[in-house]
C-alpha positions as a Markdown table, in Angstrom:
| # | Residue | x | y | z |
|---|---|---|---|---|
| 1 | Met | 11.7 | -17.9 | 33.2 |
| 2 | Asn | 8.9 | -20.2 | 31.8 |
| 3 | Ala | 6.4 | -19.0 | 29.2 |
| 4 | Arg | 3.9 | -17.7 | 31.9 |
| 5 | Glu | 6.5 | -15.8 | 33.8 |
| 6 | Arg | 8.0 | -14.2 | 30.6 |
| 7 | Met | 4.6 | -13.1 | 29.2 |
| 8 | Leu | 3.4 | -11.6 | 32.4 |
| 9 | Ala | 6.7 | -9.8 | 33.0 |
| 10 | Ala | 6.5 | -8.2 | 29.6 |
| 11 | Ile | 2.8 | -7.2 | 30.1 |
| 12 | Asn | 3.8 | -5.7 | 33.5 |
| 13 | His | 6.9 | -3.9 | 32.1 |
| 14 | Gln | 9.2 | -6.0 | 34.2 |
| 15 | Pro | 12.6 | -7.4 | 33.2 |
| 16 | Val | 12.6 | -10.5 | 31.0 |
| 17 | Asp | 15.2 | -13.0 | 30.1 |
| 18 | Arg | 14.3 | -12.7 | 26.4 |
| 19 | Ile | 11.5 | -11.0 | 24.5 |
| 20 | Pro | 8.4 | -13.4 | 24.7 |
| 21 | Thr | 6.7 | -14.6 | 21.5 |
| 22 | Asp | 3.3 | -15.6 | 20.3 |
| 23 | Ile | 1.8 | -17.0 | 17.1 |
| 24 | Trp | -1.4 | -16.5 | 15.1 |
| 25 | Ala | -1.6 | -18.7 | 12.0 |
| 26 | Thr | -4.2 | -20.3 | 9.6 |
| 27 | Gly | -4.8 | -24.1 | 9.7 |
| 28 | Glu | -2.9 | -24.4 | 6.4 |
| 29 | Val | 0.2 | -22.9 | 8.1 |
| 30 | Trp | 0.0 | -25.3 | 11.0 |
| 31 | Ala | -0.3 | -28.2 | 8.5 |
| 32 | Lys | 2.9 | -26.9 | 6.8 |
| 33 | Leu | 4.7 | -26.7 | 10.1 |
| 34 | Arg | 3.6 | -30.2 | 11.1 |
| 35 | Asn | 4.8 | -31.5 | 7.7 |
| 36 | His | 8.2 | -29.8 | 8.3 |
| 37 | Phe | 8.8 | -30.8 | 11.9 |
| 38 | Gly | 7.0 | -34.2 | 11.8 |
| 39 | Glu | 3.7 | -35.3 | 13.4 |
| 40 | Gly | 3.8 | -35.3 | 17.2 |
| 41 | Val | 6.5 | -32.7 | 17.5 |
| 42 | Asp | 5.8 | -29.8 | 19.8 |
| 43 | Ile | 6.0 | -26.9 | 17.3 |
| 44 | Asn | 5.8 | -24.2 | 19.9 |
| 45 | Lys | 8.7 | -25.8 | 21.8 |
| 46 | Glu | 10.8 | -26.1 | 18.6 |
| 47 | Leu | 10.2 | -22.5 | 17.7 |
| 48 | His | 10.6 | -21.2 | 21.3 |
| 49 | Ile | 7.0 | -19.8 | 21.2 |
| 50 | Asp | 5.6 | -18.8 | 24.6 |
| 51 | Gly | 2.0 | -18.2 | 23.6 |
| 52 | Phe | -1.1 | -18.1 | 25.9 |
| 53 | Gly | -3.1 | -20.8 | 27.5 |
| 54 | Trp | -6.9 | -20.7 | 27.0 |
| 55 | Thr | -10.2 | -21.4 | 28.7 |
| 56 | Gly | -13.8 | -20.8 | 27.8 |
| 57 | Ala | -17.4 | -21.7 | 28.3 |
| 58 | Ala | -19.0 | -24.5 | 26.2 |
| 59 | Tyr | -22.1 | -23.7 | 24.1 |
| 60 | Ile | -25.1 | -25.7 | 25.4 |
| 61 | Gly | -27.9 | -23.4 | 24.0 |
| 62 | Pro | -30.6 | -24.1 | 21.4 |
| 63 | Ala | -29.7 | -26.4 | 18.5 |
| 64 | Leu | -28.2 | -24.5 | 15.6 |
| 65 | Pro | -30.2 | -24.5 | 12.4 |
| 66 | Pro | -29.2 | -26.7 | 9.5 |
| 67 | Val | -27.0 | -25.2 | 6.8 |
| 68 | Ala | -26.1 | -26.0 | 3.2 |
| 69 | Ala | -23.1 | -28.2 | 2.4 |
| 70 | Gly | -19.9 | -26.1 | 2.8 |
| 71 | Glu | -21.5 | -23.6 | 5.2 |
| 72 | Ser | -21.4 | -23.1 | 8.9 |
| 73 | Val | -23.5 | -21.2 | 11.4 |
| 74 | Asp | -22.9 | -19.9 | 14.9 |
| 75 | Phe | -25.3 | -19.1 | 17.8 |
| 76 | Trp | -25.7 | -15.5 | 16.5 |
| 77 | Gly | -27.1 | -16.9 | 13.2 |
| 78 | Val | -24.1 | -15.7 | 11.3 |
| 79 | Arg | -23.4 | -18.0 | 8.3 |
| 80 | Asn | -20.1 | -18.6 | 6.6 |
| 81 | Arg | -19.2 | -20.4 | 3.4 |
| 82 | Arg | -15.9 | -22.2 | 2.8 |
| 83 | Val | -14.3 | -20.5 | -0.2 |
| 84 | Pro | -11.1 | -22.1 | -1.7 |
| 85 | His | -8.1 | -20.1 | -2.7 |
| 86 | Glu | -4.7 | -21.1 | -3.8 |
| 87 | Gly | -3.2 | -23.3 | -1.1 |
| 88 | Gly | -6.2 | -23.2 | 1.3 |
| 89 | Ala | -9.6 | -21.8 | 2.0 |
| 90 | Tyr | -11.3 | -19.1 | 3.9 |
| 91 | Asp | -14.7 | -19.0 | 5.7 |
| 92 | Glu | -16.4 | -16.0 | 4.0 |
| 93 | Gln | -19.5 | -14.6 | 5.6 |
| 94 | Cys | -22.6 | -15.2 | 3.4 |
| 95 | Phe | -25.5 | -14.3 | 5.7 |
| 96 | Tyr | -26.1 | -11.3 | 8.0 |
| 97 | Pro | -28.9 | -12.1 | 10.3 |
| 98 | Leu | -30.1 | -8.5 | 11.0 |
| 99 | Ala | -29.4 | -7.1 | 7.6 |
| 100 | Ala | -33.1 | -6.6 | 6.9 |
| 101 | Ala | -34.0 | -5.1 | 10.3 |
| 102 | Glu | -35.5 | -1.6 | 10.0 |
| 103 | Thr | -37.0 | -0.9 | 13.4 |
| 104 | Ile | -36.3 | -1.6 | 17.1 |
| 105 | Asp | -39.3 | -3.9 | 17.1 |
| 106 | Asp | -37.5 | -5.9 | 14.4 |
| 107 | Leu | -34.5 | -6.1 | 16.6 |
| 108 | Lys | -36.6 | -7.3 | 19.6 |
| 109 | Lys | -37.8 | -10.2 | 17.5 |
| 110 | Tyr | -34.3 | -11.5 | 17.0 |
| 111 | Ala | -33.1 | -14.5 | 19.1 |
| 112 | Trp | -30.5 | -12.6 | 21.1 |
| 113 | Pro | -27.9 | -15.0 | 22.7 |
| 114 | Lys | -28.0 | -15.4 | 26.5 |
| 115 | Ala | -25.3 | -16.1 | 29.0 |
| 116 | Glu | -27.4 | -19.1 | 30.1 |
| 117 | Trp | -26.6 | -20.7 | 26.8 |
| 118 | Phe | -23.2 | -21.7 | 28.0 |
| 119 | Asp | -21.7 | -24.2 | 30.5 |
| 120 | Tyr | -19.1 | -22.6 | 32.7 |
| 121 | Ser | -18.5 | -25.6 | 35.0 |
| 122 | Gly | -15.4 | -27.0 | 33.2 |
| 123 | Met | -13.6 | -23.7 | 32.8 |
| 124 | Arg | -11.8 | -23.6 | 36.1 |
| 125 | Ala | -10.1 | -27.0 | 35.6 |
| 126 | Tyr | -8.7 | -25.9 | 32.2 |
| 127 | Ala | -7.5 | -22.6 | 33.7 |
| 128 | Val | -5.8 | -24.3 | 36.6 |
| 129 | Glu | -3.9 | -26.6 | 34.3 |
| 130 | Ala | -3.0 | -24.0 | 31.7 |
| 131 | Arg | -1.6 | -21.5 | 34.3 |
| 132 | Lys | 1.1 | -24.0 | 35.4 |
| 133 | Thr | 3.1 | -23.0 | 32.4 |
| 134 | His | 1.2 | -20.2 | 30.5 |
| 135 | Ala | -0.6 | -16.9 | 31.0 |
| 136 | Val | -4.3 | -17.7 | 30.6 |
| 137 | Gln | -6.5 | -15.9 | 28.2 |
| 138 | Cys | -10.3 | -16.0 | 28.2 |
| 139 | Gly | -13.0 | -14.1 | 26.4 |
| 140 | Tyr | -13.6 | -11.8 | 23.4 |
| 141 | Met | -15.8 | -8.7 | 23.5 |
| 142 | Ala | -16.1 | -6.7 | 20.3 |
| 143 | Pro | -19.3 | -4.6 | 19.9 |
| 144 | Phe | -18.3 | -2.7 | 16.7 |
| 145 | Tyr | -17.2 | -5.9 | 15.0 |
| 146 | Phe | -20.3 | -7.8 | 15.9 |
| 147 | His | -22.4 | -4.9 | 14.7 |
| 148 | Asn | -20.6 | -5.4 | 11.3 |
| 149 | Leu | -21.3 | -9.2 | 11.4 |
| 150 | Leu | -25.0 | -8.8 | 12.2 |
| 151 | Arg | -25.8 | -6.0 | 9.8 |
| 152 | Gly | -23.1 | -6.2 | 7.1 |
| 153 | Leu | -20.1 | -3.8 | 7.1 |
| 154 | Glu | -21.6 | -1.1 | 4.8 |
| 155 | Gln | -25.0 | -1.0 | 6.7 |
| 156 | Ser | -23.3 | -1.0 | 10.1 |
| 157 | Leu | -21.2 | 2.0 | 9.1 |
| 158 | Ile | -24.3 | 4.1 | 8.1 |
| 159 | Asp | -26.6 | 2.9 | 10.9 |
| 160 | Pro | -25.3 | 5.5 | 13.4 |
| 161 | Leu | -25.9 | 8.3 | 10.9 |
| 162 | Leu | -29.3 | 7.2 | 9.7 |
| 163 | Asp | -30.9 | 5.9 | 13.0 |
| 164 | Pro | -29.0 | 6.6 | 16.2 |
| 165 | Glu | -31.8 | 5.2 | 18.4 |
| 166 | Phe | -31.8 | 2.0 | 16.5 |
| 167 | Thr | -28.1 | 1.8 | 16.6 |
| 168 | His | -27.9 | 2.4 | 20.4 |
| 169 | Tyr | -30.4 | -0.4 | 21.0 |
| 170 | Leu | -28.6 | -2.8 | 18.7 |
| 171 | Val | -25.1 | -2.2 | 20.0 |
| 172 | Gly | -26.5 | -2.2 | 23.6 |
| 173 | Arg | -28.0 | -5.7 | 23.1 |
| 174 | Ile | -24.7 | -7.0 | 21.7 |
| 175 | Ala | -22.8 | -5.5 | 24.6 |
| 176 | Asp | -25.2 | -6.7 | 27.3 |
| 177 | Phe | -24.7 | -10.3 | 26.2 |
| 178 | Phe | -20.9 | -9.9 | 26.2 |
| 179 | Tyr | -21.0 | -8.3 | 29.6 |
| 180 | Ala | -23.2 | -11.0 | 31.2 |
| 181 | Gln | -21.4 | -13.9 | 29.6 |
| 182 | His | -17.9 | -12.6 | 30.6 |
| 183 | Arg | -18.9 | -11.8 | 34.2 |
| 184 | Arg | -20.1 | -15.5 | 34.4 |
| 185 | Met | -16.7 | -16.7 | 33.0 |
| 186 | Phe | -14.7 | -14.5 | 35.3 |
| 187 | Glu | -16.7 | -15.5 | 38.3 |
| 188 | Ser | -16.2 | -19.2 | 37.4 |
| 189 | Cys | -12.4 | -18.7 | 37.2 |
| 190 | Glu | -11.9 | -15.9 | 39.7 |
| 191 | Gly | -8.2 | -15.5 | 40.3 |
| 192 | Leu | -7.1 | -17.7 | 37.4 |
| 193 | Ile | -7.6 | -15.5 | 34.3 |
| 194 | Asp | -4.7 | -13.3 | 33.2 |
| 195 | Val | -5.9 | -11.7 | 30.0 |
| 196 | Ala | -9.2 | -11.0 | 28.1 |
| 197 | Gln | -9.8 | -9.4 | 24.8 |
| 198 | Val | -11.8 | -6.1 | 24.6 |
| 199 | Thr | -11.2 | -5.6 | 21.0 |
| 200 | Asp | -12.5 | -4.2 | 17.7 |
| 201 | Asp | -11.2 | -3.3 | 14.2 |
| 202 | Leu | -11.6 | 0.5 | 14.1 |
| 203 | Gly | -8.7 | 1.1 | 11.6 |
| 204 | Ser | -8.3 | 0.5 | 7.9 |
| 205 | Gln | -5.1 | 0.4 | 5.9 |
| 206 | Thr | -5.2 | 4.2 | 5.4 |
| 207 | Gly | -7.1 | 5.6 | 8.4 |
| 208 | Pro | -10.1 | 5.1 | 10.8 |
| 209 | Leu | -13.2 | 3.3 | 9.7 |
| 210 | Ile | -15.4 | 5.6 | 11.8 |
| 211 | Ser | -15.1 | 9.1 | 13.2 |
| 212 | Met | -14.0 | 9.7 | 16.8 |
| 213 | Glu | -17.4 | 11.3 | 17.5 |
| 214 | Leu | -19.2 | 8.1 | 16.4 |
| 215 | Tyr | -16.8 | 6.0 | 18.4 |
| 216 | Lys | -17.3 | 8.0 | 21.6 |
| 217 | Glu | -21.1 | 7.9 | 21.3 |
| 218 | Phe | -21.8 | 4.4 | 20.2 |
| 219 | Tyr | -18.9 | 2.1 | 21.1 |
| 220 | Ala | -16.5 | 3.6 | 23.7 |
| 221 | Pro | -19.0 | 3.4 | 26.6 |
| 222 | His | -19.3 | -0.3 | 26.1 |
| 223 | His | -15.5 | -0.7 | 25.7 |
| 224 | Lys | -15.1 | 1.1 | 29.0 |
| 225 | Arg | -17.7 | -1.1 | 30.7 |
| 226 | Phe | -15.9 | -4.2 | 29.5 |
| 227 | Ile | -12.5 | -2.9 | 30.5 |
| 228 | Asp | -13.8 | -2.1 | 34.0 |
| 229 | Leu | -15.2 | -5.6 | 34.3 |
| 230 | Cys | -11.9 | -7.1 | 33.4 |
| 231 | His | -10.0 | -4.9 | 35.9 |
| 232 | Glu | -12.6 | -5.7 | 38.6 |
| 233 | Phe | -11.4 | -9.4 | 38.4 |
| 234 | Gly | -7.7 | -8.5 | 38.0 |
| 235 | Val | -7.7 | -9.4 | 34.3 |
| 236 | Lys | -5.4 | -7.5 | 31.9 |
| 237 | Val | -7.1 | -6.1 | 28.8 |
| 238 | Phe | -5.8 | -7.2 | 25.3 |
| 239 | His | -7.0 | -4.8 | 22.6 |
| 240 | His | -6.8 | -5.8 | 18.9 |
| 241 | Asp | -7.2 | -3.0 | 16.4 |
| 242 | Asp | -6.0 | -3.5 | 12.8 |
| 243 | Gly | -4.6 | -0.8 | 10.6 |
| 244 | Ser | -4.4 | 2.9 | 11.2 |
| 245 | Cys | -6.0 | 3.3 | 14.6 |
| 246 | Arg | -3.8 | 6.0 | 16.1 |
| 247 | Pro | -6.6 | 8.6 | 16.7 |
| 248 | Phe | -8.3 | 6.2 | 19.1 |
| 249 | Leu | -5.3 | 5.2 | 21.1 |
| 250 | Pro | -5.2 | 8.1 | 23.7 |
| 251 | Leu | -8.9 | 7.4 | 24.6 |
| 252 | Leu | -8.3 | 3.6 | 24.7 |
| 253 | Met | -5.3 | 4.2 | 27.0 |
| 254 | Glu | -7.4 | 6.5 | 29.2 |
| 255 | Met | -10.1 | 3.8 | 29.5 |
| 256 | Gly | -7.4 | 1.3 | 30.6 |
| 257 | Ile | -6.3 | -1.1 | 27.9 |
| 258 | Asp | -3.1 | -3.0 | 28.9 |
| 259 | Ile | -2.0 | -4.7 | 25.7 |
| 260 | Leu | -2.2 | -3.3 | 22.1 |
| 261 | Asn | -2.2 | -5.6 | 19.0 |
| 262 | Pro | -1.3 | -5.9 | 16.1 |
| 263 | Ile | 0.8 | -2.7 | 15.5 |
| 264 | Gln | 0.6 | -2.5 | 11.7 |
| 265 | Trp | 3.5 | -0.1 | 11.5 |
| 266 | Thr | 3.3 | 0.4 | 7.7 |
| 267 | Cys | -0.1 | 2.2 | 8.2 |
| 268 | Pro | -0.4 | 5.9 | 8.7 |
| 269 | Gly | 0.3 | 7.1 | 12.3 |
| 270 | Met | 1.6 | 3.7 | 13.5 |
| 271 | Asp | 5.4 | 4.4 | 13.7 |
| 272 | Met | 6.7 | 2.0 | 16.3 |
| 273 | Lys | 9.2 | 4.3 | 17.9 |
| 274 | Glu | 6.6 | 7.0 | 18.3 |
| 275 | Leu | 4.1 | 4.6 | 19.8 |
| 276 | Lys | 6.7 | 3.3 | 22.2 |
| 277 | Ala | 7.7 | 6.8 | 23.3 |
| 278 | Glu | 4.1 | 8.0 | 23.7 |
| 279 | Phe | 2.4 | 5.0 | 25.2 |
| 280 | Gly | 5.2 | 2.5 | 26.1 |
| 281 | Arg | 5.0 | 3.2 | 29.8 |
| 282 | Lys | 1.3 | 2.4 | 29.9 |
| 283 | Ile | 0.8 | -0.6 | 27.7 |
| 284 | Cys | 2.5 | -3.7 | 26.3 |
| 285 | Phe | 2.8 | -4.1 | 22.6 |
| 286 | His | 1.9 | -7.4 | 20.8 |
| 287 | Gly | 2.5 | -8.4 | 17.2 |
| 288 | Ala | 4.2 | -6.0 | 14.7 |
| 289 | Ile | 6.1 | -8.4 | 12.5 |
| 290 | Glu | 5.1 | -7.2 | 9.0 |
| 291 | Asn | 2.8 | -9.8 | 7.5 |
| 292 | Gln | 1.8 | -8.4 | 4.1 |
| 293 | Arg | 5.1 | -8.1 | 2.4 |
| 294 | Ile | 8.1 | -9.3 | 4.5 |
| 295 | Leu | 6.8 | -12.6 | 6.0 |
| 296 | Pro | 5.2 | -13.9 | 2.8 |
| 297 | Phe | 7.5 | -12.5 | 0.2 |
| 298 | Gly | 10.8 | -11.5 | 1.9 |
| 299 | Thr | 14.0 | -13.6 | 2.3 |
| 300 | Pro | 14.8 | -15.2 | 5.6 |
| 301 | Glu | 17.4 | -12.5 | 6.2 |
| 302 | Glu | 14.9 | -9.8 | 5.5 |
| 303 | Val | 12.6 | -11.5 | 8.1 |
| 304 | Arg | 15.4 | -11.5 | 10.6 |
| 305 | Ala | 16.1 | -7.8 | 10.0 |
| 306 | Glu | 12.4 | -7.2 | 10.6 |
| 307 | Val | 12.5 | -9.0 | 13.9 |
| 308 | Arg | 15.5 | -6.8 | 15.0 |
| 309 | His | 13.7 | -3.7 | 13.7 |
| 310 | Cys | 10.6 | -4.4 | 15.9 |
| 311 | Ile | 12.5 | -5.4 | 19.0 |
| 312 | Asp | 14.7 | -2.3 | 18.8 |
| 313 | Ala | 11.6 | -0.1 | 18.5 |
| 314 | Leu | 9.0 | -1.8 | 20.8 |
| 315 | Ala | 11.3 | -3.2 | 23.4 |
| 316 | Ser | 13.8 | -0.4 | 23.5 |
| 317 | Asp | 13.6 | -0.5 | 27.3 |
| 318 | Gly | 14.1 | -4.3 | 27.4 |
| 319 | Thr | 10.4 | -5.2 | 28.0 |
| 320 | Gly | 6.8 | -4.3 | 27.2 |
| 321 | Tyr | 6.7 | -6.2 | 23.9 |
| 322 | Ile | 5.4 | -9.7 | 22.9 |
| 323 | Leu | 6.7 | -10.5 | 19.4 |
| 324 | Ala | 4.3 | -12.0 | 16.9 |
| 325 | Pro | 3.1 | -11.6 | 13.3 |
| 326 | Cys | 0.8 | -8.7 | 12.9 |
| 327 | His | -2.0 | -11.0 | 11.8 |
| 328 | Asn | -2.5 | -14.7 | 11.1 |
| 329 | Leu | 0.4 | -16.3 | 9.3 |
| 330 | Gln | -0.9 | -17.1 | 5.8 |
| 331 | Val | -0.2 | -20.2 | 3.6 |
| 332 | Val | 1.9 | -18.1 | 1.3 |
| 333 | Ser | 4.5 | -17.5 | 4.0 |
| 334 | Pro | 7.4 | -20.0 | 3.5 |
| 335 | Val | 8.3 | -22.2 | 6.5 |
| 336 | Glu | 11.8 | -20.9 | 6.2 |
| 337 | Asn | 10.6 | -17.4 | 7.0 |
| 338 | Ile | 8.5 | -18.5 | 9.9 |
| 339 | Ile | 11.5 | -20.4 | 11.4 |
| 340 | Ala | 13.7 | -17.4 | 10.8 |
| 341 | Met | 11.3 | -15.1 | 12.6 |
| 342 | Tyr | 11.2 | -17.2 | 15.8 |
| 343 | Asp | 14.8 | -18.1 | 15.7 |
| 344 | Glu | 15.9 | -14.5 | 15.4 |
| 345 | Ala | 13.4 | -13.5 | 18.2 |
| 346 | Trp | 14.9 | -16.2 | 20.4 |
| 347 | Lys | 18.5 | -15.1 | 19.7 |
| 348 | Tyr | 18.3 | -11.4 | 19.3 |
| 349 | Gly | 15.5 | -11.1 | 22.0 |
| 350 | Lys | 18.0 | -12.0 | 24.6 |
| 351 | Arg | 19.9 | -8.8 | 24.0 |
| 352 | Ala | 16.9 | -6.4 | 24.3 |
């Protein structure tokens, strides 16, 4: 099997020659890996990483406003500032473009992004080339997360309680843009896209960030609309949901997600064997390798044991699992541990 065949087989619960793998990592980690293997070396090939191919639309909209040194801005008006930390830096959000909005009229004055701000003409060529060897991923739709980005996390959490009408309008405008943009992308690459993200971070380390009632009223209808759009074009739905998100999973399964990431099994309700038993016939699992303690601070043998632990739980039937860290690999993770993870996945994954 090549990477494309292996990934799609796992997603579709078909037999695989070994458990497929993926990687999410910060720029500093990629630099460490290049330093270890040498410039020009194909790191994915060295580590037997399958991964996804990608395609997307190029931004051609209005010129973005100037920003201060060390800052960046996107077409939503969200600004980030580069904040150094030991070994690297993070882009931390420093401006929330709708934080001061109080009325629907305020929201109407905002420069909402449009699907016409993107050039879709080059997407198909990228997809055709990528799918020769890889499953092709395209798109990212996250209404709750972008509510957080536009208003600030605290304000976005109280918006539905203080002003439901305002919140419906705001989330609806976010969702309408995502829907129009992704329909254009899927039409441009019809028959070539394998996976798209309909995602959000509904869970925290200890439990849900919002109640099921609020999710059902304000966000679930948009998730369902996005999922239906993906399935209309034969695209599998990748759903990322950090932390303890167990209460939302039955509804998400009912709406039609196909892949669940990242499986933070140390959080309440996220026991891997239970998830596999309850949902394993419906979805493929992605991620799971513990990235807060074991990958950064464990020994290589502890990392190998974690790989076996996750494969035994999430690929107990020999398929339906794509092994990856449960979040971006961080600069504090030793190269030896990263190598141990993928080497063990390559060896032990053949026995699943």
